Residue frames as qw, qx, qy, qz and C-alpha x, y, z in Angstrom:
[[0.007, -0.459, -0.658, 0.597, 39.20, 137.60, 47.03],
 [0.052, 0.591, 0.548, 0.590, 36.06, 139.18, 45.61],
 [0.166, -0.423, -0.400, 0.796, 35.66, 142.64, 47.11],
 [0.103, 0.638, 0.566, 0.512, 32.65, 144.71, 46.09],
 [0.046, -0.209, -0.268, 0.939, 32.10, 148.40, 46.83],
 [0.215, 0.656, 0.721, -0.063, 28.37, 149.10, 46.70],
 [0.141, -0.026, 0.268, 0.953, 27.86, 151.80, 44.08],
 [0.054, 0.667, 0.742, -0.043, 24.50, 153.47, 44.66],
 [0.207, 0.703, 0.257, 0.630, 25.34, 157.02, 43.67],
 [0.385, -0.885, 0.000, -0.262, 26.11, 158.36, 47.16],
 [0.815, -0.484, 0.140, 0.286, 29.77, 157.85, 47.80],
 [0.138, 0.852, -0.481, -0.152, 33.30, 159.00, 47.22],
 [0.971, -0.066, 0.227, -0.042, 34.04, 155.49, 46.00],
 [0.692, 0.633, -0.263, 0.228, 37.10, 156.13, 43.82],
 [0.038, -0.723, 0.569, -0.391, 39.32, 157.01, 46.80],
 [0.775, -0.292, 0.491, -0.272, 38.22, 153.80, 48.56],
 [0.929, 0.367, 0.047, 0.016, 38.88, 151.79, 45.41],
 [0.440, 0.733, -0.411, 0.315, 42.40, 153.31, 45.15],
 [0.414, -0.623, 0.557, -0.361, 43.08, 152.57, 48.84],
 [0.909, -0.064, 0.393, -0.121, 42.39, 148.86, 48.24],
 [0.769, 0.609, -0.133, 0.138, 44.45, 148.93, 45.03],
 [0.057, 0.772, -0.545, 0.321, 47.41, 150.12, 47.14],
 [0.619, -0.363, 0.636, -0.283, 46.81, 146.99, 49.27],
 [0.002, -0.260, 0.902, 0.346, 46.91, 144.84, 46.13],
 [0.292, 0.385, 0.860, -0.164, 43.15, 144.16, 45.93],
 [0.104, -0.140, -0.483, -0.858, 40.97, 145.08, 42.97],
 [0.250, 0.371, 0.677, -0.584, 37.60, 146.20, 44.30],
 [0.069, 0.363, 0.724, 0.582, 34.64, 145.98, 41.95],
 [0.261, 0.139, 0.226, -0.928, 32.03, 148.76, 41.95],
 [0.203, -0.236, -0.864, -0.396, 28.53, 147.32, 41.70],
 [0.453, -0.030, 0.349, -0.820, 24.88, 147.80, 42.55],
 [0.686, 0.064, -0.581, -0.433, 23.84, 144.43, 41.07],
 [0.750, -0.444, 0.285, -0.399, 22.41, 142.19, 43.83],
 [0.990, 0.100, -0.075, 0.061, 23.91, 138.97, 42.36],
 [0.564, 0.534, -0.361, 0.516, 27.41, 140.49, 42.31],
 [0.276, -0.630, 0.396, -0.608, 27.03, 141.83, 45.85],
 [0.899, -0.278, 0.166, -0.295, 25.80, 138.46, 47.14],
 [0.938, 0.241, -0.146, 0.203, 28.72, 136.67, 45.44],
 [0.208, 0.772, -0.408, 0.441, 31.35, 138.92, 47.08],
 [0.671, -0.122, -0.600, 0.417, 33.64, 137.71, 49.89],
 [0.282, -0.439, -0.362, 0.772, 33.71, 141.17, 51.47],
 [0.139, 0.759, 0.493, 0.402, 31.58, 144.26, 50.94],
 [0.231, -0.165, -0.202, 0.937, 32.21, 147.98, 51.41],
 [0.008, 0.787, 0.601, 0.138, 29.13, 150.17, 51.95],
 [0.336, 0.003, -0.080, 0.938, 30.35, 153.75, 51.47],
 [0.014, -0.821, -0.562, -0.105, 28.42, 156.97, 51.69],
 [0.246, -0.175, -0.069, 0.951, 28.92, 160.68, 51.28],
 [0.177, -0.334, -0.430, -0.820, 26.13, 163.23, 51.14],
 [0.457, -0.211, 0.261, -0.824, 22.69, 163.60, 52.69],
 [0.263, -0.058, 0.934, -0.234, 21.03, 160.64, 54.45],
 [0.605, 0.419, 0.489, -0.469, 17.44, 160.83, 53.14],
 [0.530, 0.666, -0.340, -0.401, 18.66, 161.22, 49.55],
 [0.104, 0.424, -0.899, -0.043, 21.07, 158.27, 49.96],
 [0.410, 0.097, 0.840, -0.342, 18.32, 156.10, 51.50],
 [0.641, 0.552, 0.137, -0.515, 16.03, 156.95, 48.58],
 [0.419, 0.593, -0.628, -0.279, 18.72, 155.72, 46.17],
 [0.123, -0.205, 0.959, -0.154, 19.02, 152.45, 48.13],
 [0.548, 0.318, 0.610, -0.476, 15.23, 151.96, 47.98],
 [0.577, 0.610, -0.188, -0.509, 15.10, 152.60, 44.23],
 [0.433, 0.473, -0.754, -0.144, 17.55, 149.75, 43.64],
 [0.896, -0.259, -0.288, -0.220, 16.17, 147.40, 46.31],
 [0.526, 0.335, -0.602, 0.499, 19.48, 147.54, 48.18],
 [0.363, -0.462, 0.365, -0.722, 17.67, 148.69, 51.35],
 [0.925, -0.162, 0.054, -0.339, 16.24, 145.15, 51.60],
 [0.871, 0.304, -0.338, 0.186, 19.39, 143.31, 50.46],
 [0.244, 0.626, -0.515, 0.532, 22.06, 144.98, 52.63],
 [0.512, -0.497, 0.467, -0.522, 20.71, 144.06, 56.11],
 [0.970, -0.014, 0.128, -0.206, 20.46, 140.39, 55.02],
 [0.563, 0.630, -0.522, 0.111, 24.10, 140.07, 53.89],
 [0.923, -0.382, -0.031, 0.032, 26.06, 137.27, 55.59],
 [0.759, 0.224, -0.132, 0.597, 29.64, 138.15, 54.58],
 [0.396, -0.484, -0.218, 0.749, 31.71, 140.88, 56.30],
 [0.202, 0.811, 0.357, 0.417, 30.32, 144.34, 55.46],
 [0.421, -0.309, -0.209, 0.827, 32.13, 147.60, 56.26],
 [0.101, 0.897, 0.393, 0.174, 30.02, 150.77, 56.30],
 [0.492, -0.048, -0.069, 0.866, 32.07, 153.95, 55.96],
 [0.029, 0.025, 0.056, -0.998, 30.90, 157.42, 57.09],
 [0.586, 0.050, -0.002, -0.809, 27.29, 157.85, 55.86],
 [0.647, 0.068, -0.726, -0.222, 27.31, 154.11, 55.06],
 [0.270, -0.062, -0.815, 0.509, 27.78, 153.39, 58.78],
 [0.259, 0.099, 0.339, -0.899, 25.07, 155.91, 59.71],
 [0.638, 0.077, -0.355, -0.679, 22.55, 154.35, 57.30],
 [0.534, -0.003, -0.844, 0.043, 23.13, 150.97, 58.98],
 [0.010, 0.045, 0.664, -0.746, 21.70, 152.44, 62.22],
 [0.131, 0.531, 0.812, -0.205, 18.02, 152.61, 63.26],
 [0.131, 0.910, 0.389, 0.052, 17.39, 156.26, 62.51],
 [0.469, -0.021, -0.007, 0.883, 19.14, 159.51, 61.61],
 [0.032, 0.741, 0.336, -0.581, 18.01, 163.05, 62.37],
 [0.048, -0.357, 0.468, 0.807, 19.41, 164.04, 58.98],
 [0.384, 0.016, -0.575, -0.722, 16.32, 164.34, 56.79],
 [0.661, -0.118, 0.439, -0.597, 14.30, 162.52, 59.51],
 [0.622, 0.367, -0.616, -0.314, 15.38, 159.22, 57.95],
 [0.905, -0.248, 0.289, -0.187, 14.67, 155.64, 59.01],
 [0.038, 0.635, -0.751, -0.180, 17.86, 153.60, 58.65],
 [0.647, 0.188, -0.697, -0.246, 18.50, 149.94, 57.80],
 [0.759, -0.485, 0.113, -0.419, 18.31, 148.90, 61.47],
 [0.810, 0.183, -0.501, 0.244, 21.45, 146.77, 61.66],
 [0.353, 0.103, -0.540, 0.757, 23.05, 148.76, 64.49],
 [0.336, -0.712, -0.617, -0.025, 20.74, 149.47, 67.41],
 [0.313, -0.483, -0.185, 0.797, 21.56, 153.16, 67.81],
 [0.304, 0.876, 0.374, 0.005, 20.50, 156.52, 66.40],
 [0.519, 0.198, 0.119, 0.823, 22.32, 159.28, 64.54],
 [0.131, -0.889, -0.350, 0.263, 22.08, 162.81, 65.93],
 [0.410, 0.772, -0.010, 0.486, 23.35, 166.20, 64.79],
 [0.515, -0.091, -0.358, 0.774, 26.22, 167.83, 66.67],
 [0.124, -0.876, -0.394, 0.250, 25.05, 170.83, 68.69],
 [0.356, 0.851, 0.013, 0.387, 26.13, 174.34, 67.81],
 [0.558, -0.796, 0.208, 0.111, 28.50, 174.30, 70.82],
 [0.620, -0.292, 0.545, 0.483, 31.08, 172.82, 68.42],
 [0.224, 0.506, -0.455, -0.697, 32.18, 173.63, 64.88],
 [0.683, 0.275, 0.669, -0.102, 29.90, 171.67, 62.51],
 [0.969, -0.034, -0.244, -0.036, 30.88, 169.72, 60.53],
 [0.626, -0.617, 0.425, 0.216, 33.76, 168.19, 62.43],
 [0.761, 0.625, -0.153, 0.083, 36.53, 168.22, 59.84],
 [0.166, 0.757, -0.590, 0.226, 40.00, 166.85, 60.42],
 [0.559, 0.163, -0.782, 0.222, 41.98, 164.47, 62.60],
 [0.583, -0.524, 0.271, -0.558, 40.68, 163.12, 65.88],
 [0.022, -0.351, 0.921, -0.169, 41.55, 160.16, 68.09],
 [0.801, -0.178, -0.416, -0.391, 39.84, 156.80, 68.39],
 [0.116, -0.407, 0.768, -0.480, 39.86, 155.15, 71.83],
 [0.656, -0.037, 0.595, -0.463, 38.33, 152.14, 73.66],
 [0.497, 0.376, -0.635, -0.457, 39.12, 149.91, 70.68],
 [0.625, -0.131, 0.671, -0.377, 37.25, 146.58, 70.92],
 [0.865, 0.407, 0.175, -0.235, 37.45, 144.62, 67.68],
 [0.758, -0.047, 0.459, 0.461, 39.70, 142.65, 65.37],
 [0.419, 0.839, 0.232, 0.256, 39.12, 145.56, 63.00],
 [0.084, -0.954, 0.239, -0.158, 41.69, 147.43, 65.13],
 [0.927, -0.192, 0.086, 0.312, 44.39, 144.72, 65.33],
 [0.665, 0.103, 0.084, 0.735, 47.81, 146.37, 65.46],
 [0.034, 0.686, 0.143, 0.713, 46.31, 149.82, 66.12],
 [0.321, -0.112, -0.601, 0.723, 47.00, 151.62, 69.39],
 [0.146, -0.805, -0.553, 0.155, 44.38, 153.33, 71.50],
 [0.174, -0.817, -0.031, 0.549, 44.50, 157.07, 70.78],
 [0.431, 0.044, 0.554, 0.711, 45.55, 156.86, 67.12],
 [0.233, 0.498, 0.045, -0.834, 44.30, 159.64, 64.83],
 [0.394, 0.392, 0.774, 0.302, 41.74, 159.15, 62.05],
 [0.017, 0.032, -0.244, -0.969, 40.38, 161.61, 59.50],
 [0.124, 0.548, 0.797, -0.220, 36.72, 162.63, 59.94],
 [0.127, -0.039, -0.224, -0.965, 34.24, 164.85, 58.09],
 [0.258, -0.460, -0.829, -0.188, 30.71, 164.76, 59.53],
 [0.255, -0.378, 0.090, -0.885, 27.88, 166.80, 61.06],
 [0.830, -0.300, -0.067, -0.465, 26.02, 163.82, 62.55],
 [0.059, 0.452, -0.851, 0.261, 27.24, 161.18, 65.00],
 [0.705, -0.218, -0.649, -0.185, 26.24, 157.74, 66.30],
 [0.552, -0.659, 0.251, -0.445, 25.26, 157.56, 69.95],
 [0.000, 0.393, -0.894, 0.217, 27.22, 155.22, 72.23],
 [0.872, -0.084, -0.054, -0.480, 25.59, 151.78, 72.42],
 [0.806, -0.337, 0.487, 0.004, 26.49, 148.16, 73.20],
 [0.848, 0.410, 0.234, 0.241, 27.75, 147.77, 69.59],
 [0.092, 0.962, -0.256, 0.024, 30.30, 150.61, 69.98],
 [0.933, -0.038, 0.004, 0.359, 33.84, 149.37, 69.20],
 [0.502, 0.062, -0.091, 0.858, 35.62, 152.74, 69.20],
 [0.153, -0.874, -0.403, 0.225, 34.92, 156.09, 70.81],
 [0.399, 0.334, 0.062, 0.852, 35.84, 159.60, 69.69],
 [0.201, -0.683, -0.459, 0.532, 35.37, 162.79, 71.69],
 [0.175, 0.368, 0.274, 0.871, 34.11, 166.00, 70.13],
 [0.337, -0.419, 0.147, -0.830, 32.75, 167.98, 73.08],
 [0.758, -0.218, 0.458, -0.409, 31.39, 164.58, 74.28],
 [0.277, -0.244, 0.906, 0.210, 31.94, 160.91, 73.43],
 [0.769, 0.352, 0.013, -0.533, 30.28, 159.27, 70.44],
 [0.852, 0.010, 0.506, 0.132, 30.67, 155.99, 68.52],
 [0.203, 0.707, -0.468, -0.489, 33.35, 156.31, 65.85],
 [0.358, 0.216, -0.856, -0.305, 32.99, 152.59, 65.02],
 [0.749, -0.093, 0.325, -0.570, 30.31, 149.95, 65.48],
 [0.261, 0.230, -0.910, -0.228, 30.11, 146.18, 65.09],
 [0.727, -0.012, 0.455, -0.514, 27.30, 143.66, 65.15],
 [0.887, 0.187, 0.421, 0.014, 27.85, 140.13, 63.83],
 [0.690, 0.189, 0.394, 0.577, 29.28, 140.45, 60.29],
 [0.193, 0.878, 0.239, 0.366, 28.57, 144.19, 60.08],
 [0.531, -0.336, -0.133, 0.767, 31.22, 146.80, 60.85],
 [0.195, 0.896, 0.280, 0.285, 30.89, 150.56, 60.58],
 [0.534, -0.261, -0.115, 0.796, 33.39, 153.38, 60.86],
 [0.103, 0.928, 0.274, -0.230, 32.59, 157.09, 61.01],
 [0.205, -0.724, 0.404, 0.520, 36.13, 158.05, 59.98],
 [0.740, 0.624, -0.168, -0.186, 37.53, 157.69, 56.47],
 [0.810, -0.349, 0.381, 0.277, 40.12, 154.90, 56.57],
 [0.717, 0.473, 0.281, 0.428, 41.05, 155.65, 52.95],
 [0.185, 0.853, -0.061, 0.485, 42.11, 159.18, 54.03],
 [0.614, -0.762, 0.151, -0.140, 43.65, 158.22, 57.38],
 [0.108, 0.748, -0.653, 0.043, 47.21, 157.42, 56.32],
 [0.316, 0.279, -0.904, 0.072, 48.95, 154.23, 57.56],
 [0.265, 0.030, 0.775, -0.572, 46.52, 153.66, 60.45],
 [0.666, 0.350, 0.118, -0.648, 43.50, 153.83, 58.16],
 [0.561, 0.423, -0.659, -0.267, 45.23, 151.47, 55.75],
 [0.037, 0.181, -0.934, 0.306, 45.69, 149.03, 58.65],
 [0.540, 0.199, 0.500, -0.648, 41.92, 149.11, 59.31],
 [0.719, 0.441, -0.232, -0.485, 41.24, 148.20, 55.67],
 [0.368, 0.394, -0.842, 0.016, 43.89, 145.47, 55.82],
 [0.220, -0.059, 0.842, -0.490, 42.31, 144.08, 58.99],
 [0.678, 0.302, 0.216, -0.635, 38.90, 144.09, 57.31],
 [0.645, 0.449, -0.535, -0.310, 40.29, 142.09, 54.41],
 [0.264, 0.287, -0.895, 0.217, 41.70, 139.55, 56.89],
 [0.563, -0.144, 0.451, -0.677, 38.47, 139.07, 58.88]]
């Protein structure tokens, strides 16, 4: 299986690469369109600030390529957020795959949310073998609003989308590579899609 992690300078990609290595899959880091198009599965990671990350995607033309991909794509953390229509972070237009917006948590809660929280209302093959209410590891100040593409919900003062799916695109707000056995199961399920 050809697995490519999109390397556009805005991601903690080594930990994701190691997580797949533990599953016996060598993931290639690439920002070359031909290599991304030739992959069986694609990981779209992201750590950092949204407008800066989007600028990096535009510089490499990946902002045009990514929404057109036909193979399974998994956006992680900021990667998921950039797949949405818009994010308040840096007043940034997203890639428009998921029909929802990204908002900042209010000051009623500790921002960023850092640590373990549950995922519920699981609705996808991405969560095969995972029980409702399992814990995942999250680090984020912005969240995806609930929408018809929501496939898991997390509560942090209110409910938000902790995972999204539309066609061949999947997105998770949590870090599966840092979420122990349950996170590993998500990655395994993605490989089996």
